[in-house]
C-alpha positions in Angstrom: -3.0 28.1 -1.6 -5.3 25.9 -3.7 -4.5 25.5 -7.4 -7.2 25.7 -10.0 -5.2 23.5 -12.4 -3.0 20.5 -11.6 0.7 21.1 -11.7 2.5 19.5 -14.6 5.7 17.6 -13.7 7.3 17.0 -17.1 10.6 15.3 -16.1 11.9 12.9 -13.5 14.5 15.5 -12.6 11.8 18.0 -11.8 10.0 15.4 -9.6 13.3 14.9 -7.6 13.7 18.6 -7.1 10.1 19.0 -6.0 10.6 16.4 -3.2 14.1 17.7 -2.3 15.8 14.6 -3.6 19.3 14.4 -5.2 19.5 14.7 -9.0 18.6 11.3 -10.6 21.6 9.4 -12.0 19.6 8.8 -15.2 17.3 11.4 -16.7 14.7 8.9 -17.9 14.5 6.3 -15.1 14.8 6.4 -11.4 14.2 4.2 -8.3 13.4 6.2 -5.2 13.5 4.6 -1.8 10.5 5.6 0.3 11.6 6.6 3.8 9.9 8.0 6.9 9.2 11.6 6.4 9.4 14.2 9.3 8.7 17.2 7.2 6.7 17.8 4.1 7.7 20.8 1.9 5.2 23.6 2.3 5.2 24.4 -1.5 4.0 21.0 -2.7 1.2 21.4 -5.2 -2.2 19.9 -4.2 -2.6 17.9 -7.4 -0.1 17.1 -10.1 0.0 15.5 -13.6 3.1 13.4 -14.3 4.9 13.2 -17.6 6.2 9.7 -16.9 5.1 6.3 -15.6 5.1 5.7 -11.8 5.0 2.4 -10.0 5.1 2.7 -6.2 5.1 0.2 -3.4 4.1 1.6 0.0 4.2 -0.6 3.1 4.1 -0.4 6.9 1.4 2.2 7.0 0.4 1.2 10.5 -2.7 3.4 10.5 -5.1 4.8 11.3 -5.1 4.7 7.4 -7.7 2.9 5.3 -6.9 2.1 1.7 -9.7 2.2 -0.8 -10.0 -0.7 -3.3 -12.8 0.1 -5.7 -15.7 1.2 -3.4 -14.6 -1.0 -0.5 -12.2 0.0 2.3 -9.5 -2.2 3.7 -7.0 -2.0 6.5 -3.8 -3.6 5.4 -0.2 -3.8 6.6 1.0 -5.6 3.5 2.5 -3.8 0.5 0.2 -1.7 -1.6 1.3 -1.3 -5.3 -0.1 1.5 -7.3 0.4 2.4 -11.0 0.2 5.8 -12.7 0.5 6.6 -16.4 1.6 9.9 -18.0 -1.2 12.4 -18.0 -3.1 11.0 -15.0 -3.8 13.2 -12.0 -2.6 12.4 -8.5 -2.3 14.3 -5.3 0.0 14.7 -2.3 -1.6 13.9 1.1 1.0 14.8 3.8 -1.1 13.4 6.6 -0.6 9.9 5.1 2.9 10.2 3.9 4.1 11.4 7.3 3.4 8.0 9.0 6.7 7.2 10.7 6.8 3.5 9.8 6.4 4.0 6.1 8.7 2.3 3.7 8.8 1.0 0.1 10.0 2.2 -3.3 8.9 4.2 -6.3 10.0 3.5 -9.9 9.8 6.3 -12.4 10.1 5.7 -16.1 9.9 8.3 -18.8 8.2 7.2 -22.0 11.3 8.2 -24.0 13.2 5.4 -22.2 10.8 2.9 -23.8 11.1 4.3 -27.3 11.7 1.6 -30.0 11.4 -1.3 -27.5 8.8 -4.0 -27.0 7.2 -1.9 -24.3 6.6 1.2 -26.4 3.0 0.2 -27.2 2.6 -2.8 -24.9 2.9 -0.9 -21.6 -0.5 0.8 -22.1 -2.1 -2.6 -22.7 -1.6 -3.4 -19.1 -5.1 -2.6 -17.7 -3.8 -1.5 -14.3 -2.4 1.7 -15.8 -6.0 2.7 -16.4 -7.1 2.0 -12.9 -7.7 4.7 -10.4 -5.4 5.0 -7.4 -8.3 3.4 -5.3 -7.7 0.2 -7.1 -4.2 -0.6 -5.9 -2.7 -4.1 -5.8 -2.3 -5.6 -2.4 0.7 -7.9 -2.3 1.5 -10.9 -0.2 5.0 -11.1 1.4 6.2 -13.5 -1.3 4.8 -11.3 -4.2 6.3 -8.2 -2.6 9.7 -9.9 -2.5 9.5 -11.0 -6.1 8.8 -7.4 -7.3 11.3 -5.8 -5.0 14.1 -8.1 -6.3 13.3 -6.9 -9.9 13.4 -3.3 -8.7 16.8 -3.9 -7.1 18.0 -5.4 -10.4 16.9 -2.3 -12.2 18.5 0.0 -9.7 21.7 -1.9 -9.7 21.9 -1.9 -13.5 21.5 1.8 -14.0 23.8 2.7 -11.1 26.5 0.6 -12.7 28.6 1.9 -15.6 26.1 1.8 -18.5 27.1 -0.1 -21.5 25.5 -1.3 -24.8 23.5 -4.0 -22.9 22.2 -1.9 -20.0 19.1 -0.5 -21.8 17.9 -3.9 -23.0 18.5 -5.5 -19.6 16.5 -2.9 -17.9 13.7 -3.1 -20.4 13.5 -6.9 -19.9 13.3 -6.3 -16.1 10.5 -3.8 -16.5 8.6 -6.3 -18.7 9.0 -8.9 -16.0 7.8 -6.5 -13.4 4.6 -5.7 -15.4 3.9 -9.4 -16.2 4.2 -10.4 -12.5 1.9 -7.5 -11.6 -0.6 -8.7 -14.1 -0.5 -12.2 -12.6 -0.9 -10.8 -9.1 -3.9 -8.7 -10.1 -5.6 -11.9 -11.4 -4.8 -13.5 -8.1 -6.4 -10.5 -6.3 -9.6 -10.9 -8.4 -9.8 -14.5 -7.3 -8.9 -14.1 -3.6 -11.3 -11.2 -3.0 -14.3 -13.2 -4.0 -16.6 -11.8 -1.3 -16.0 -8.2 -2.2 -16.1 -9.0 -5.9 -19.4 -10.8 -5.6 -20.7 -7.8 -3.6 -19.8 -5.6 -6.6 -21.5 -8.1 -8.9 -24.7 -8.0 -6.8 -24.6 -4.2 -6.8 -24.2 -4.2 -10.5 -27.3 -6.3 -10.9 -29.2 -4.0 -8.5 -28.1 -1.0 -10.6 -29.3 -2.7 -13.8 -32.6 -3.7 -12.3 -33.1 -0.1 -11.0 -32.2 1.4 -14.3 -34.4 -0.8 -16.4 -37.3 -0.1 -14.0 -36.9 3.7 -14.5 -38.8 4.8 -17.6 -37.1 8.2 -17.6 -33.7 6.7 -17.7 -34.6 4.0 -20.3 -35.9 6.7 -22.7 -32.3 7.9 -22.8 -31.1 4.5 -24.0 -29.2 1.6 -22.4 -26.9 2.3 -19.5 -23.3 2.7 -20.7 -20.4 0.8 -19.2 -18.9 4.1 -18.0 -22.2 5.0 -16.2 -22.3 1.7 -14.3 -18.7 1.9 -13.4 -19.2 5.4 -12.0 -22.2 4.2 -10.0 -20.0 1.5 -8.5 -17.1 3.8 -7.9 -14.7 1.7 -10.0 -13.1 2.2 -13.4 -14.7 0.7 -16.6 -11.6 -1.5 -17.2 -11.6 -2.7 -13.6 -15.3 -3.6 -13.7 -15.0 -5.5 -17.0 -11.9 -7.3 -15.7 -13.6 -8.3 -12.5 -16.8 -9.5 -14.3 -14.8 -11.4 -16.8 -12.9 -13.1 -14.0 -16.1 -14.0 -12.1 -18.6 -14.8 -14.8 -16.8 -14.9 -18.2 -18.9 -12.0 -19.4 -17.9 -8.3 -20.0 -19.9 -5.4 -18.6 -21.6 -4.9 -21.9 -22.7 -8.5 -22.0 -24.1 -8.2 -18.5 -26.1 -5.2 -19.7 -27.5 -7.2 -22.6 -28.2 -10.2 -20.3 -30.3 -8.1 -17.9 -32.0 -6.4 -20.9 -33.1 -9.8 -22.2 -34.4 -10.8 -18.8 -36.5 -7.6 -18.7 -37.7 -8.2 -22.3 -38.7 -11.8 -21.5 -40.7 -10.6 -18.5 -42.5 -8.0 -20.6 -43.2 -10.5 -23.4 -44.5 -13.2 -21.1 -46.6 -11.1 -18.7 -47.9 -8.1 -20.7 -49.9 -7.4 -23.9 -47.6 -4.7 -25.0 -46.6 -4.8 -28.7 -43.0 -5.6 -29.7 -42.6 -2.0 -30.6 -43.8 -0.7 -27.3 -41.5 -3.1 -25.4 -38.6 -2.1 -27.6 -39.3 1.6 -26.9 -39.5 1.0 -23.1 -36.2 -0.8 -23.2 -34.5 2.2 -24.9 -34.5 1.1 -28.5 -35.4 3.7 -31.1 -36.2 1.0 -33.7 -38.0 -2.3 -32.8 -35.9 -4.1 -35.5 -32.7 -3.5 -33.5 -34.4 -4.9 -30.4 -35.7 -8.0 -32.2 -32.2 -8.6 -33.7 -30.5 -8.5 -30.3 -33.2 -10.7 -28.7 -32.8 -13.3 -31.4 -29.0 -13.2 -31.2 -29.2 -13.8 -27.4 -32.0 -16.4 -27.3 -32.1 -18.0 -30.8 -35.8 -16.9 -30.9 -37.6 -13.9 -32.2 -39.6 -11.9 -29.6 -42.8 -13.1 -31.4 -41.8 -16.7 -31.2 -40.8 -16.4 -27.5 -44.2 -14.8 -26.7 -46.1 -17.5 -28.6 -44.4 -20.2 -26.4 -46.4 -18.8 -23.5 -49.7 -19.0 -25.2 
């Protein structure tokens, strides 16, 4: 039966119960080994919202399964690392989880475990926690081994008799895991140049199309969220990718394309500065002139005169 609202899983213990797993040894942190599944419980909710952080490595999905990365599809046998923050929606897809060869691990961390540590605020600064599940991290064998060793250290530490040092040791391991993940994401940006450049080309196409559409331009400049949605990626991912490829943020790309369009209008038409500003989505021509001068070191009038 389909639920109209996602099911809220507040605790790690509830998550264990939902999947028919033994009670976690620690209420605020758990490492779950992903094993082949022969039977999926019939009462699993379609969509859920977790009250905790989840980092999961899934591997040996021998297909026919395609993983989505942004708007592109890839077939991979390597590890696929995904991140989920509290309050984000995910779903159970039994047809995928039932693949016999599947393996991996899942780390669950309740926000209370991070309280009064270096990760209390820092954890949400890792951009991959804002990525959609379609923007997973594909790991090489060496990268997978590095992260799995850290997970084993975490698991071993909280399975041992906890002492006054245990919490700090686990926190340091978690921070290492996140820092390595950040490094590997940057590697992924660089090694997937073809796909990333395709997204860059599609972004430019979207901007050209938008600036050529008078009805859209009357509503103002395209937002970063609008463009990310058109490209089927998250705003943070798009900005991270563009920054890696070009050194510019999405907002800066919007302004660059805007200036290109303005230069075209100034050099090939007799429209007034006010008319051009209005066509480019500016309510006041002064705002347009200020941006144009900031980007080109010339006023629109001075730029136009250079063509006469």
